[in-house]
C-alpha positions in Angstrom: 108.2 109.7 183.3 108.7 112.3 186.0 111.8 114.3 186.3 114.1 114.1 189.3 115.6 117.4 190.4 119.1 117.1 191.8 120.8 120.1 193.6 124.5 120.1 193.0 126.9 122.6 194.5 126.4 125.2 191.8 123.4 124.1 189.8 120.1 122.2 189.7 120.0 119.4 187.2 116.8 117.7 185.9 117.1 113.9 185.4 114.7 111.1 184.6 115.0 107.4 185.5 115.6 106.7 181.8 118.6 109.2 181.7 120.0 107.6 184.9 119.6 104.1 183.5 121.3 105.0 180.2 124.2 106.7 182.0 124.7 103.8 184.4 124.7 101.3 181.6 127.2 103.3 179.6 129.7 103.1 182.5 132.5 100.7 182.7 132.5 98.2 185.6 134.8 100.3 187.8 132.6 103.4 187.1 129.5 101.4 188.1 131.2 100.3 191.3 132.1 103.9 191.9 128.5 104.8 191.4 127.5 102.4 194.2 130.2 104.0 196.4 128.8 107.4 195.7 125.3 106.1 196.4 126.5 104.8 199.7 128.0 108.3 200.5 124.6 109.9 199.8 122.8 107.4 201.9 125.3 107.7 204.7 124.9 111.5 204.7 121.1 111.1 204.7 121.4 108.5 207.5 123.2 111.0 209.7 120.1 113.2 209.6 117.5 110.4 209.3 118.8 107.4 211.3 115.5 105.4 210.8 116.7 104.7 207.2 119.2 102.2 208.4 122.8 102.3 207.3 122.6 101.7 203.6 119.0 102.4 202.9 117.7 98.9 203.8 114.4 100.4 204.8 114.0 101.9 201.3 114.9 98.6 199.7 112.1 97.0 201.8 109.6 99.6 200.7 110.7 99.1 197.1 109.5 95.5 197.5 105.9 96.8 197.6 106.4 98.8 194.4 108.0 95.8 192.6 104.9 93.7 193.5 102.6 96.1 191.6 101.1 95.1 188.2 103.4 96.4 185.4 106.6 96.1 187.5 107.6 92.7 186.4 110.6 93.8 184.4 111.7 96.2 187.2 111.6 93.2 189.6 113.7 91.1 187.2 116.3 93.9 187.0 116.3 94.3 190.8 116.8 90.5 191.1 119.7 90.6 188.6 121.4 93.4 190.6 121.0 91.2 193.7 122.1 88.0 192.0 125.3 87.6 194.1 123.1 87.5 197.2 121.7 84.2 196.2 124.9 82.7 197.3 124.1 83.8 200.9 120.3 83.9 201.2 117.5 81.4 200.7 116.4 81.2 197.1 113.4 83.3 196.0 113.1 82.7 192.3 110.4 85.4 191.9 112.2 88.0 194.0 109.9 90.6 195.5 107.0 89.0 193.5 107.3 85.8 195.6 103.9 84.6 196.5 101.9 86.6 194.0 
């Protein structure tokens, strides 16, 4: 798994998706909600420089659909669907998520 390099104010930290996942899952619900708030701040700051990304990264989420449709991404698609579960109250049902129609 490739490392993600994150520049903070005073240091550069190397992370992997596995480390981020473990950290997120170890958080309490309020910390997880705060994570999404912090993610929104990062996206808003990026949006100020890159307005084509939409307000909260909607374009990225659309591109993610193509990755989730690739072979071997079935579990990732299920996790993405689980994170979006509340949206099923508001949008038409797609039981296969991004893999709909495959």
